[in-house]
Every structure is written in structure tokens, then in C-alpha cells.
C-alpha positions as a LaTeX table, in Angstrom:
\begin{tabular}{lrrr}
\hline
Residue & $x$ (\AA) & $y$ (\AA) & $z$ (\AA) \\
\hline
Met1 & 0.00 & 0.00 & 0.00 \\
Lys2 & 1.28 & 3.43 & $-0.89$ \\
Pro3 & 2.28 & 5.81 & 1.95 \\
Ile4 & $-0.49$ & 8.27 & 1.12 \\
Val5 & $-3.09$ & 5.56 & 1.33 \\
Lys6 & $-1.71$ & 4.33 & 4.66 \\
Trp7 & $-1.82$ & 7.86 & 6.08 \\
Ala8 & $-5.41$ & 8.29 & 5.00 \\
Val9 & $-6.44$ & 5.02 & 6.65 \\
Gly10 & $-4.68$ & 5.96 & 9.91 \\
Ala11 & $-6.29$ & 9.35 & 9.94 \\
Gly12 & $-9.66$ & 7.77 & 9.38 \\
Leu13 & $-9.17$ & 5.47 & 12.36 \\
Val14 & $-8.17$ & 8.37 & 14.62 \\
Leu15 & $-11.21$ & 10.34 & 13.54 \\
Ala16 & $-13.40$ & 7.36 & 14.23 \\
Val17 & $-11.97$ & 6.96 & 17.74 \\
Val18 & $-12.37$ & 10.66 & 18.44 \\
Ala19 & $-15.92$ & 10.56 & 17.18 \\
Ala20 & $-16.68$ & 7.55 & 19.37 \\
Leu21 & $-15.20$ & 9.28 & 22.43 \\
Gly22 & $-17.20$ & 12.38 & 21.71 \\
Leu23 & $-20.36$ & 10.34 & 21.34 \\
Ala24 & $-19.59$ & 8.57 & 24.62 \\
Arg25 & $-19.12$ & 11.91 & 26.38 \\
Gln26 & $-22.41$ & 13.10 & 25.07 \\
Arg27 & $-24.12$ & 9.94 & 26.27 \\
Gly28 & $-22.32$ & 10.06 & 29.70 \\
Thr29 & $-20.39$ & 7.69 & 31.93 \\
Pro30 & $-22.31$ & 4.49 & 32.65 \\
Val31 & $-23.24$ & 4.10 & 36.35 \\
Gln32 & $-25.29$ & 1.62 & 38.25 \\
Val33 & $-28.46$ & 3.01 & 39.78 \\
Val34 & $-31.13$ & 1.96 & 42.27 \\
Ala35 & $-34.75$ & 2.94 & 42.07 \\
Val36 & $-36.90$ & 4.40 & 44.81 \\
Thr37 & $-39.50$ & 1.74 & 45.55 \\
Arg38 & $-42.64$ & 1.67 & 47.62 \\
Thr39 & $-42.64$ & $-1.17$ & 50.10 \\
Gly40 & $-42.74$ & $-1.90$ & 53.81 \\
Ile41 & $-39.94$ & $-1.08$ & 56.27 \\
Val42 & $-39.12$ & $-2.05$ & 59.83 \\
Gln43 & $-36.91$ & 0.20 & 61.94 \\
Ser44 & $-34.93$ & $-1.92$ & 64.34 \\
Val45 & $-31.71$ & $-2.17$ & 66.28 \\
Val46 & $-29.84$ & $-5.47$ & 66.27 \\
Ala47 & $-27.46$ & $-6.42$ & 69.06 \\
Thr48 & $-25.76$ & $-9.44$ & 70.57 \\
Gly49 & $-25.87$ & $-10.19$ & 74.27 \\
Arg50 & $-26.10$ & $-12.87$ & 76.91 \\
Leu51 & $-28.87$ & $-14.29$ & 79.02 \\
Asn52 & $-28.62$ & $-13.63$ & 82.69 \\
Ala53 & $-30.69$ & $-14.54$ & 85.70 \\
Ala54 & $-32.79$ & $-11.88$ & 87.37 \\
Ala55 & $-30.51$ & $-12.39$ & 90.38 \\
Arg56 & $-27.23$ & $-14.28$ & 90.68 \\
Leu57 & $-26.00$ & $-15.19$ & 94.15 \\
Asp58 & $-22.60$ & $-16.31$ & 95.36 \\
Ile59 & $-23.10$ & $-18.50$ & 98.44 \\
Gly60 & $-20.35$ & $-18.54$ & 101.06 \\
Ala61 & $-19.78$ & $-19.22$ & 104.76 \\
Glu62 & $-19.73$ & $-16.60$ & 107.51 \\
Val63 & $-17.31$ & $-18.59$ & 109.65 \\
Thr64 & $-14.28$ & $-20.77$ & 109.14 \\
Ala65 & $-15.30$ & $-24.42$ & 109.44 \\
Thr66 & $-14.92$ & $-27.82$ & 107.79 \\
Val67 & $-17.54$ & $-28.73$ & 105.19 \\
Gln68 & $-19.41$ & $-31.74$ & 106.52 \\
Glu69 & $-22.03$ & $-32.29$ & 103.82 \\
Val70 & $-22.95$ & $-30.87$ & 100.38 \\
Arg71 & $-26.54$ & $-31.54$ & 99.30 \\
Val72 & $-26.60$ & $-30.13$ & 95.73 \\
Arg73 & $-24.77$ & $-30.31$ & 92.40 \\
Glu74 & $-24.66$ & $-28.19$ & 89.25 \\
Gly75 & $-28.02$ & $-28.07$ & 87.51 \\
Asp76 & $-30.10$ & $-28.87$ & 90.59 \\
Arg77 & $-33.17$ & $-26.74$ & 91.18 \\
Val78 & $-33.70$ & $-25.84$ & 94.83 \\
Gln79 & $-36.51$ & $-24.16$ & 96.71 \\
Ala80 & $-36.18$ & $-21.29$ & 99.13 \\
Gly81 & $-35.04$ & $-22.60$ & 102.53 \\
Ala82 & $-33.66$ & $-25.88$ & 101.16 \\
Leu83 & $-30.42$ & $-27.07$ & 102.79 \\
Leu84 & $-27.46$ & $-26.58$ & 100.46 \\
Leu85 & $-24.55$ & $-27.63$ & 102.65 \\
Arg86 & $-23.71$ & $-28.18$ & 106.30 \\
Leu87 & $-20.52$ & $-27.26$ & 108.15 \\
Ser88 & $-19.11$ & $-29.06$ & 111.20 \\
Asp89 & $-21.26$ & $-28.00$ & 114.15 \\
Ala90 & $-20.36$ & $-30.15$ & 117.19 \\
Glu91 & $-18.94$ & $-27.22$ & 119.15 \\
Ala92 & $-21.86$ & $-24.96$ & 118.25 \\
Arg93 & $-24.38$ & $-27.60$ & 119.34 \\
Ala94 & $-22.59$ & $-27.98$ & 122.69 \\
Ala95 & $-22.61$ & $-24.21$ & 123.21 \\
Leu96 & $-26.33$ & $-24.13$ & 122.43 \\
Gln97 & $-27.00$ & $-26.90$ & 124.94 \\
Gln98 & $-25.03$ & $-25.01$ & 127.57 \\
Ala99 & $-26.94$ & $-21.79$ & 126.88 \\
Arg100 & $-30.27$ & $-23.59$ & 127.14 \\
Ala101 & $-29.25$ & $-25.08$ & 130.48 \\
Ala102 & $-28.32$ & $-21.62$ & 131.76 \\
Leu103 & $-31.71$ & $-20.36$ & 130.64 \\
Leu104 & $-33.49$ & $-23.13$ & 132.55 \\
Glu105 & $-31.48$ & $-22.25$ & 135.65 \\
Ala106 & $-32.34$ & $-18.55$ & 135.35 \\
Gln107 & $-36.01$ & $-19.35$ & 134.84 \\
Gly108 & $-35.92$ & $-21.67$ & 137.89 \\
Arg109 & $-34.36$ & $-18.96$ & 140.05 \\
Ala110 & $-37.00$ & $-16.49$ & 138.89 \\
Thr111 & $-39.71$ & $-18.97$ & 139.79 \\
Gln112 & $-38.06$ & $-19.56$ & 143.16 \\
Gln113 & $-37.95$ & $-15.84$ & 143.86 \\
Ala114 & $-41.62$ & $-15.43$ & 143.03 \\
Ser115 & $-42.92$ & $-18.54$ & 144.76 \\
Val116 & $-40.54$ & $-18.96$ & 147.74 \\
Thr117 & $-38.37$ & $-15.95$ & 148.48 \\
Ala118 & $-41.13$ & $-13.36$ & 148.24 \\
Pro119 & $-43.59$ & $-15.21$ & 150.53 \\
Val120 & $-40.81$ & $-15.95$ & 153.03 \\
Ala121 & $-39.89$ & $-12.27$ & 153.10 \\
Ala122 & $-43.51$ & $-11.34$ & 153.74 \\
Gln123 & $-43.71$ & $-13.80$ & 156.64 \\
Ala124 & $-40.45$ & $-12.44$ & 158.05 \\
Val125 & $-42.08$ & $-9.00$ & 158.22 \\
Leu126 & $-44.95$ & $-10.42$ & 160.24 \\
Gln127 & $-42.54$ & $-12.15$ & 162.63 \\
Ala128 & $-40.47$ & $-9.00$ & 163.00 \\
Glu129 & $-43.57$ & $-6.95$ & 163.70 \\
Ala130 & $-44.64$ & $-9.41$ & 166.42 \\
Ala131 & $-41.14$ & $-9.37$ & 167.95 \\
Phe132 & $-41.12$ & $-5.57$ & 167.89 \\
Thr133 & $-44.52$ & $-5.41$ & 169.57 \\
Ala134 & $-43.33$ & $-7.79$ & 172.32 \\
Ala135 & $-40.10$ & $-5.81$ & 172.80 \\
Thr136 & $-42.08$ & $-2.60$ & 173.06 \\
Arg137 & $-44.29$ & $-4.05$ & 175.79 \\
Glu138 & $-41.32$ & $-5.48$ & 177.67 \\
His139 & $-39.59$ & $-2.13$ & 177.56 \\
Gln140 & $-42.69$ & $-0.41$ & 178.92 \\
Arg141 & $-42.97$ & $-2.87$ & 181.84 \\
Ala142 & $-39.27$ & $-2.56$ & 182.63 \\
Arg143 & $-39.55$ & 1.22 & 182.71 \\
Glu144 & $-42.51$ & 1.06 & 185.14 \\
Leu145 & $-40.82$ & $-1.47$ & 187.46 \\
Val146 & $-37.55$ & 0.45 & 187.51 \\
Ala147 & $-39.49$ & 3.59 & 188.39 \\
Gln148 & $-41.12$ & 1.71 & 191.31 \\
Gly149 & $-37.73$ & 0.44 & 192.44 \\
Phe150 & $-38.36$ & $-3.23$ & 191.82 \\
Phe151 & $-35.51$ & $-3.50$ & 189.24 \\
Ser152 & $-32.25$ & $-1.76$ & 188.72 \\
Gln153 & $-31.43$ & 0.51 & 185.77 \\
Gln154 & $-29.65$ & $-2.43$ & 184.14 \\
Lys155 & $-33.02$ & $-4.11$ & 183.51 \\
Leu156 & $-34.28$ & $-1.05$ & 181.65 \\
Asp157 & $-31.12$ & $-0.86$ & 179.61 \\
Asp158 & $-31.51$ & $-4.51$ & 178.55 \\
Ala159 & $-35.14$ & $-3.91$ & 177.56 \\
Gln160 & $-34.07$ & $-0.89$ & 175.52 \\
Arg161 & $-31.43$ & $-2.92$ & 173.65 \\
Ala162 & $-34.01$ & $-5.64$ & 172.90 \\
Leu163 & $-36.42$ & $-3.00$ & 171.58 \\
Asp164 & $-33.78$ & $-1.45$ & 169.36 \\
Thr165 & $-32.84$ & $-4.88$ & 167.98 \\
Ala166 & $-36.48$ & $-5.72$ & 167.25 \\
Arg167 & $-36.97$ & $-2.36$ & 165.52 \\
Ser168 & $-33.89$ & $-2.95$ & 163.32 \\
Ala169 & $-35.02$ & $-6.50$ & 162.48 \\
Leu170 & $-38.46$ & $-5.17$ & 161.50 \\
Glu171 & $-36.98$ & $-2.55$ & 159.18 \\
Ser172 & $-34.69$ & $-5.14$ & 157.57 \\
Ala173 & $-37.60$ & $-7.52$ & 157.02 \\
Arg174 & $-39.65$ & $-4.75$ & 155.45 \\
Val175 & $-36.81$ & $-3.85$ & 153.08 \\
Gln176 & $-36.47$ & $-7.50$ & 152.05 \\
Ala177 & $-40.21$ & $-7.78$ & 151.50 \\
Arg178 & $-40.29$ & $-4.65$ & 149.34 \\
Ala179 & $-37.36$ & $-5.97$ & 147.26 \\
Asn180 & $-39.23$ & $-9.23$ & 146.60 \\
Gln181 & $-42.51$ & $-7.63$ & 145.57 \\
Pro182 & $-43.46$ & $-7.75$ & 141.83 \\
Ser183 & $-42.13$ & $-4.20$ & 141.42 \\
Gly184 & $-39.07$ & $-4.79$ & 143.59 \\
Ile185 & $-35.41$ & $-5.06$ & 142.72 \\
Glu186 & $-35.13$ & $-8.82$ & 143.35 \\
Arg187 & $-37.92$ & $-9.54$ & 140.87 \\
Ala188 & $-36.27$ & $-7.21$ & 138.31 \\
Leu189 & $-32.88$ & $-8.90$ & 138.76 \\
Ala190 & $-34.42$ & $-12.34$ & 138.32 \\
Ala191 & $-36.18$ & $-11.22$ & 135.11 \\
Ser192 & $-32.95$ & $-9.66$ & 133.83 \\
Arg193 & $-31.04$ & $-12.90$ & 134.38 \\
Val194 & $-33.74$ & $-14.76$ & 132.39 \\
Asp195 & $-33.47$ & $-12.23$ & 129.56 \\
Gln196 & $-29.67$ & $-12.56$ & 129.48 \\
Ala197 & $-29.89$ & $-16.34$ & 129.37 \\
Ala198 & $-32.51$ & $-16.18$ & 126.58 \\
Ala199 & $-30.27$ & $-13.85$ & 124.58 \\
Ala200 & $-27.37$ & $-16.26$ & 125.03 \\
Val201 & $-29.57$ & $-19.05$ & 123.65 \\
Ala202 & $-30.48$ & $-16.88$ & 120.64 \\
Val203 & $-26.79$ & $-16.17$ & 119.97 \\
Ala204 & $-25.95$ & $-19.87$ & 120.18 \\
Glu205 & $-28.83$ & $-20.74$ & 117.85 \\
Ala206 & $-27.68$ & $-18.10$ & 115.36 \\
Arg207 & $-24.13$ & $-19.48$ & 115.41 \\
Leu208 & $-25.46$ & $-22.97$ & 114.82 \\
Ala209 & $-27.74$ & $-21.76$ & 112.02 \\
Arg210 & $-24.76$ & $-20.21$ & 110.20 \\
Leu211 & $-23.31$ & $-23.70$ & 109.89 \\
Ala212 & $-26.36$ & $-24.94$ & 107.95 \\
Ile213 & $-26.40$ & $-22.93$ & 104.71 \\
Thr214 & $-29.78$ & $-22.78$ & 102.98 \\
Ser215 & $-31.03$ & $-21.28$ & 99.73 \\
Pro216 & $-32.48$ & $-17.77$ & 100.15 \\
Leu217 & $-34.83$ & $-18.22$ & 97.17 \\
Asp218 & $-36.00$ & $-20.62$ & 94.47 \\
Ala219 & $-32.89$ & $-21.03$ & 92.34 \\
Leu220 & $-30.83$ & $-23.08$ & 89.92 \\
Val221 & $-27.37$ & $-24.24$ & 91.03 \\
Leu222 & $-24.88$ & $-22.95$ & 88.45 \\
Thr223 & $-21.52$ & $-23.89$ & 89.96 \\
Arg224 & $-20.23$ & $-25.91$ & 92.91 \\
His225 & $-16.76$ & $-25.10$ & 94.26 \\
Val226 & $-16.69$ & $-27.22$ & 97.42 \\
Glu227 & $-16.59$ & $-30.86$ & 98.50 \\
Pro228 & $-17.05$ & $-32.53$ & 101.91 \\
Gly229 & $-13.90$ & $-32.24$ & 104.00 \\
Ser230 & $-12.71$ & $-28.97$ & 102.49 \\
Met231 & $-12.37$ & $-25.82$ & 104.55 \\
Ala232 & $-14.94$ & $-23.05$ & 104.21 \\
Gln233 & $-13.77$ & $-19.52$ & 104.94 \\
Pro234 & $-15.44$ & $-16.11$ & 104.86 \\
Gly235 & $-15.07$ & $-14.57$ & 101.39 \\
Arg236 & $-14.73$ & $-17.87$ & 99.57 \\
Val237 & $-17.53$ & $-18.73$ & 97.12 \\
Leu238 & $-18.90$ & $-22.22$ & 97.73 \\
Leu239 & $-21.90$ & $-22.25$ & 95.35 \\
Thr240 & $-23.31$ & $-19.95$ & 92.70 \\
Leu241 & $-27.09$ & $-19.78$ & 92.29 \\
Ala242 & $-29.31$ & $-18.19$ & 89.65 \\
Ala243 & $-32.75$ & $-17.06$ & 90.75 \\
Gln244 & $-35.64$ & $-18.84$ & 89.07 \\
Gly245 & $-38.75$ & $-17.15$ & 87.77 \\
Gly246 & $-37.19$ & $-14.73$ & 85.31 \\
Leu247 & $-34.38$ & $-14.18$ & 82.83 \\
Arg248 & $-33.02$ & $-11.04$ & 81.29 \\
Ile249 & $-30.79$ & $-10.21$ & 78.34 \\
Asp250 & $-27.72$ & $-8.02$ & 78.86 \\
Ala251 & $-26.52$ & $-6.53$ & 75.57 \\
Gly252 & $-24.44$ & $-3.69$ & 74.20 \\
Val253 & $-25.93$ & $-1.43$ & 71.53 \\
Asp254 & $-23.80$ & 0.82 & 69.31 \\
Glu255 & $-24.03$ & 4.35 & 70.65 \\
Lys256 & $-25.12$ & 5.67 & 67.23 \\
Asn257 & $-28.44$ & 3.86 & 67.79 \\
Leu258 & $-29.06$ & 5.42 & 71.20 \\
Arg259 & $-31.63$ & 7.85 & 69.79 \\
Leu260 & $-33.72$ & 4.90 & 68.57 \\
Leu261 & $-34.03$ & 3.28 & 72.00 \\
Thr262 & $-36.95$ & 3.88 & 74.34 \\
Pro263 & $-37.91$ & 1.89 & 77.47 \\
Gly264 & $-40.69$ & $-0.55$ & 76.78 \\
Met265 & $-39.62$ & $-1.28$ & 73.17 \\
Ala266 & $-40.71$ & $-4.69$ & 71.96 \\
Ala267 & $-37.99$ & $-7.06$ & 70.80 \\
Arg268 & $-37.47$ & $-10.52$ & 69.42 \\
Ala269 & $-34.51$ & $-12.65$ & 70.42 \\
Val270 & $-33.02$ & $-16.00$ & 69.53 \\
Ala271 & $-30.39$ & $-18.10$ & 71.27 \\
Asp272 & $-27.47$ & $-19.14$ & 69.08 \\
Ala273 & $-27.99$ & $-22.71$ & 70.25 \\
Tyr274 & $-31.65$ & $-22.72$ & 69.11 \\
Pro275 & $-31.77$ & $-20.51$ & 65.98 \\
Gly276 & $-35.21$ & $-21.69$ & 64.93 \\
Gln277 & $-37.00$ & $-20.83$ & 68.19 \\
Pro278 & $-37.31$ & $-17.05$ & 68.67 \\
Phe279 & $-38.90$ & $-15.59$ & 71.78 \\
Asp280 & $-40.23$ & $-12.20$ & 72.90 \\
Ala281 & $-38.37$ & $-9.67$ & 75.03 \\
Gln282 & $-38.88$ & $-6.09$ & 76.17 \\
Leu283 & $-36.40$ & $-3.28$ & 76.77 \\
Thr284 & $-36.42$ & $-2.33$ & 80.46 \\
Tyr285 & $-33.12$ & $-0.52$ & 81.09 \\
Ile286 & $-30.81$ & 1.83 & 79.20 \\
Ala287 & $-27.50$ & 2.68 & 80.85 \\
Pro288 & $-27.07$ & 6.38 & 81.65 \\
Ala289 & $-23.50$ & 6.39 & 80.29 \\
Val290 & $-21.69$ & 5.14 & 77.19 \\
Asp291 & $-18.77$ & 2.73 & 77.43 \\
Pro292 & $-15.92$ & 4.93 & 76.12 \\
Gln293 & $-13.72$ & 2.01 & 75.12 \\
Arg294 & $-16.26$ & 0.03 & 73.10 \\
Gly295 & $-18.59$ & 2.87 & 72.10 \\
Thr296 & $-21.65$ & 0.93 & 73.23 \\
Val297 & $-24.58$ & 1.49 & 75.56 \\
Glu298 & $-25.55$ & $-1.27$ & 77.98 \\
Val299 & $-29.20$ & $-2.31$ & 77.78 \\
Arg300 & $-31.27$ & $-4.92$ & 79.56 \\
Leu301 & $-34.32$ & $-6.69$ & 78.24 \\
Ala302 & $-36.82$ & $-8.68$ & 80.26 \\
Val303 & $-37.94$ & $-12.10$ & 79.00 \\
Pro304 & $-41.49$ & $-12.43$ & 80.39 \\
Gln305 & $-42.08$ & $-15.97$ & 79.13 \\
Ala306 & $-38.71$ & $-17.68$ & 78.90 \\
Pro307 & $-38.70$ & $-20.97$ & 76.95 \\
Ala308 & $-37.56$ & $-23.99$ & 78.94 \\
Phe309 & $-34.41$ & $-24.45$ & 76.85 \\
Leu310 & $-32.90$ & $-21.10$ & 77.88 \\
Arg311 & $-29.94$ & $-21.18$ & 80.25 \\
Pro312 & $-28.01$ & $-18.36$ & 81.95 \\
Asp313 & $-24.95$ & $-17.12$ & 80.00 \\
Met314 & $-26.33$ & $-18.27$ & 76.62 \\
Thr315 & $-25.37$ & $-16.05$ & 73.69 \\
Val316 & $-28.44$ & $-14.47$ & 72.07 \\
Ser317 & $-29.14$ & $-12.16$ & 69.16 \\
Val318 & $-31.85$ & $-9.60$ & 69.70 \\
Glu319 & $-33.67$ & $-7.10$ & 67.50 \\
Leu320 & $-35.46$ & $-4.15$ & 69.09 \\
Val321 & $-38.31$ & $-3.01$ & 66.88 \\
Gly322 & $-38.71$ & 0.77 & 66.96 \\
Gly323 & $-41.35$ & 1.22 & 64.27 \\
Thr324 & $-42.95$ & $-0.30$ & 61.17 \\
Lys325 & $-44.61$ & 1.11 & 58.06 \\
Pro326 & $-46.21$ & $-1.21$ & 55.49 \\
Asp327 & $-46.20$ & 1.35 & 52.66 \\
Ala328 & $-43.15$ & 3.62 & 52.42 \\
Leu329 & $-40.74$ & 5.03 & 49.84 \\
Val330 & $-37.53$ & 3.12 & 50.43 \\
Leu331 & $-33.92$ & 3.31 & 49.30 \\
Pro332 & $-30.90$ & 1.19 & 50.19 \\
Ser333 & $-28.89$ & 2.80 & 52.96 \\
Gly334 & $-25.82$ & 2.90 & 50.72 \\
Ala335 & $-27.57$ & 5.31 & 48.36 \\
Val336 & $-28.09$ & 8.01 & 51.00 \\
Arg337 & $-25.18$ & 10.32 & 51.75 \\
Asp338 & $-24.59$ & 12.10 & 55.09 \\
Ala339 & $-27.45$ & 10.07 & 56.49 \\
Asp340 & $-26.42$ & 10.76 & 60.10 \\
Arg341 & $-26.00$ & 14.50 & 59.61 \\
Glu342 & $-28.48$ & 17.35 & 59.55 \\
Ala343 & $-28.74$ & 17.54 & 55.74 \\
Pro344 & $-28.80$ & 14.08 & 54.10 \\
Trp345 & $-28.83$ & 13.96 & 50.29 \\
Val346 & $-28.69$ & 11.60 & 47.34 \\
Leu347 & $-27.10$ & 11.73 & 43.92 \\
Ala348 & $-30.04$ & 11.32 & 41.57 \\
Leu349 & $-29.96$ & 10.65 & 37.83 \\
Gln350 & $-31.91$ & 13.45 & 36.11 \\
Asp351 & $-31.77$ & 14.20 & 32.35 \\
Gly352 & $-28.48$ & 12.39 & 31.91 \\
Arg353 & $-26.69$ & 14.16 & 34.75 \\
Ala354 & $-25.88$ & 13.39 & 38.37 \\
Val355 & $-27.83$ & 15.86 & 40.49 \\
Arg356 & $-27.51$ & 16.45 & 44.22 \\
Val357 & $-30.97$ & 16.19 & 45.81 \\
Pro358 & $-31.63$ & 16.86 & 49.52 \\
Val359 & $-33.93$ & 14.35 & 51.16 \\
Thr360 & $-35.80$ & 13.93 & 54.42 \\
Leu361 & $-35.39$ & 10.55 & 56.08 \\
Gly362 & $-37.85$ & 8.56 & 58.15 \\
Leu363 & $-37.59$ & 5.03 & 59.51 \\
Arg364 & $-34.35$ & 3.17 & 59.12 \\
Gly365 & $-34.41$ & $-0.56$ & 58.61 \\
Ile366 & $-31.65$ & $-3.11$ & 58.19 \\
Gly367 & $-29.88$ & $-1.89$ & 55.04 \\
Thr368 & $-32.78$ & 0.38 & 54.02 \\
Val369 & $-34.05$ & 3.86 & 54.82 \\
Glu370 & $-37.40$ & 5.58 & 54.33 \\
Ile371 & $-37.57$ & 8.70 & 52.14 \\
Leu372 & $-40.14$ & 11.18 & 53.44 \\
Ala373 & $-39.43$ & 14.02 & 51.00 \\
Gly374 & $-37.18$ & 14.86 & 48.03 \\
Leu375 & $-37.83$ & 11.82 & 45.81 \\
Lys376 & $-40.75$ & 9.95 & 44.33 \\
Gln377 & $-41.35$ & 6.35 & 43.42 \\
Gly378 & $-39.28$ & 5.21 & 40.45 \\
Asp379 & $-36.58$ & 7.90 & 40.72 \\
Ala380 & $-33.10$ & 6.60 & 39.91 \\
Val381 & $-30.38$ & 7.17 & 42.50 \\
Ile382 & $-26.64$ & 6.63 & 42.16 \\
Pro383 & $-25.23$ & 4.77 & 45.16 \\
Gln384 & $-22.07$ & 5.87 & 46.94 \\
Thr385 & $-20.07$ & 3.02 & 45.41 \\
Glu386 & $-20.20$ & 4.70 & 41.98 \\
Lys387 & $-17.52$ & 7.23 & 41.00 \\
Ala388 & $-19.80$ & 10.06 & 40.04 \\
Leu389 & $-19.94$ & 13.65 & 41.24 \\
Pro390 & $-22.75$ & 16.21 & 41.17 \\
Gly391 & $-22.94$ & 17.68 & 37.64 \\
Asp392 & $-21.32$ & 14.74 & 35.84 \\
Arg393 & $-22.99$ & 13.53 & 32.67 \\
Val394 & $-23.94$ & 9.90 & 33.30 \\
Arg395 & $-26.13$ & 7.23 & 31.86 \\
Pro396 & $-27.72$ & 4.27 & 33.62 \\
Gly397 & $-25.84$ & 1.02 & 33.46 \\
Pro398 & $-26.97$ & $-2.36$ & 34.84 \\
Ala399 & $-29.55$ & $-1.79$ & 37.55 \\
Leu400 & $-28.84$ & $-3.01$ & 41.05 \\
Ala401 & $-31.18$ & $-5.45$ & 42.79 \\
Pro402 & $-34.40$ & $-3.78$ & 43.89 \\
Val403 & $-35.08$ & $-3.11$ & 47.55 \\
Lys404 & $-37.12$ & $-5.83$ & 49.23 \\
Gly405 & $-39.79$ & $-4.82$ & 51.65 \\
Met406 & $-40.13$ & $-5.63$ & 55.36 \\
Glu407 & $-36.86$ & $-7.51$ & 55.44 \\
Thr408 & $-35.65$ & $-8.60$ & 58.83 \\
Pro409 & $-33.32$ & $-11.36$ & 60.01 \\
Ala410 & $-34.75$ & $-14.85$ & 59.83 \\
Phe411 & $-35.12$ & $-15.12$ & 63.59 \\
Ile412 & $-37.23$ & $-11.96$ & 63.71 \\
Ser413 & $-39.91$ & $-12.99$ & 61.27 \\
Arg414 & $-43.11$ & $-14.03$ & 63.03 \\
\hline
\end{tabular}
């Protein structure tokens, strides 16, 4: 081929390429798009947590003693007041027996004071009064006879000493009688000794009771850390119990979802060990602070009707349902830009160009978001994965999969 012909062919090819590029620019860069669809949406928050008992108790001993008997093992269900384990109690039983004997003695002495000592004291007053009356008469006769000269002064002095002695004996008997009356000091002392002995019995019974450890409530035995013959000491955990009658879920929710949480929210949960058996739960607690290291908020959910297969410490997945709408304009979350800021927007395909369109968002589902304003059904939107900027000339390429309505994880569907 001659050089001129070759040059003409090459020039023609270049012109063709340039023309093709120009035509492509006019048509725009191909981009994938998603369409705004009308379907249902569920706003929910998904989290992972663990089942926990309403109350978990670590059972220990208040005293240092040898473990004599252990009545339960892991997995046993016990009722409130049931004996869990017994510590050696020979010394405590002997002390209780001694205290009871002292109480019987104190009660006997109180009975003796009321039935013997008090009546005897009353009779002693009567005897002293009679002796004083006789001494008074004898003194009077001695005085008269001495005055008449029949006796010497020594006789009167003896009568006076006898009268003084009788008067002193009468006063002493009266004091003893008053002390033994129901309101007297002897009766009060006897009652006090009975009270002291009764308190000593109560102390001995309490010490003995501490050696028989019982369950404070209906519970499930989770762990057993003791065997007969081992030494129990204060501060050492012997058994761990989980209260029966209620379970809760402890979970951590990403702090960005805090605004979606409200006490009383309904939820559905599923244990990892039983994925096909979901159960209901309800949000009861939201922590007042955020964990700064993990960026999560602690929440607790009550399980009002716990299935029988649930166990404490099971791993569970939970979805808290914040709202539903059966008929909404929906876009994939990846198509909305600045969704968590004050002015969210999308890059819409309008007349062959990428156009920035502000939107108002509503409910947010798993991977989807509701469009309240800014778009209409059927509008094409360029997702964030496409390399297009506002103002670029673009043309729709292969469409992405349409948004499915009311999608939730398998364990959430009712």
C-alpha cells in the first residue's frame, strides 16, 4: 500500500476513535443506579448479648469451718429454705445446749424468787412486827418497874437494847419484803437474768444456724466449688445460684443507635444454640452512660415468658423493633449520603446528569431507609459506590437489585 493511502487510513481510524469518544461523552459515563421503591420497612436495632438470671448469688460461709455435707450439684433446682450444705457443728451444738441449760437455771431462780423468796420475806415482816410489839411491851414494863424500884437501871437498859434490835429487824424484814414484791429489785434482777440467758440461747442458735447454709430463694445451682472435708472460709464462694422465675438479656448497643431506643420497646430474640425458636423480650433498662472504650450502651431486656431451653450465660441475638410502616418510599442505605447528619442527600440521575438532591429521612431498617421528602417512586439514584460527582454527565448502566420490603433477620420474622 502506498504511503499516502496508509496515512489516509490511519487518519480515518483516529477520527473514528475521536468521534466515538465524543459520542460517549455526550451519552455520559455508565453508572449503576437503584430505584426508589414503595414497600414496607421495619426500623430496628440489632445487638448481641447474653442471658442472665434476674438475680445471681454467690453463696459462702460466715465462719471458718470444715464442710461436713454438700446436698446439691450443678443443675439442681432448689426451693427457698432448702439445705445446700452443712458445716461441722459439734462445738456450736454444745454451746447451744449449755446456753439452754443456763436459761433453765435462770427461769428456775426467777420462779423460786416469786414462789418462795417473796412469801418468806412477807412472813419475816410479820414475825419481826410481832417481835417488835413484844419488845415494846417489855420495855414499857421494865420502865414502870424500875421507876417503882423493883428493878435496877440495868433491867431497863436490857429492855431498851431488845427494843432497838427488834426495831432494826423489822426494818430489815420490810426492806427484804419490798425488794421481793413484783415491782421490787429482786424480781427485776431475776427477770434480767432470764433475759440474758434467753439472749445467750439466741446467739448460740444463730451461730449454729450459720453452719447450715440454705437457699435464700428458688434457684438453679450454676456452679459448685466445694466438696465434703474442704475448709470453708469467709469470702470464699462455695456455690453460685441463679434465681428462678425470670431471665433477662444483657446486651451492648452501638451508641449511634441510642436515639432509637426507648424503654418498653418490643424485641425478638433467639439463642445461638436454638436458631429456629425465637422468643419475645422487652427493653427495660438503658445505661445512663456510654462505654468509652467500646462505644456501646448497655441495655437490659426482660424475658417475660422464657422458653424452657434457655440457660443463663447463653449467647443471644436480639432485635429491638422501633417502628414499622407497610407502605413507604424506600432506598438502600448505601444510596443516602450524610445520612447521620443534619442535611442528608442523594445523587439522583436526572436528564443524563448526576444531580444532588436533599432528602428527608424517616424510619431506618436493616440496610434500608425511608424517604419522606425529596424523591418519588421510580426515581433513579446513584449509590455511593459509583464514581460520580454532582454535575457529571452519566447514563444508567446495569440496575442493582431492587429493595425488598419488610426484610428482617430470619429469627425476627413471626
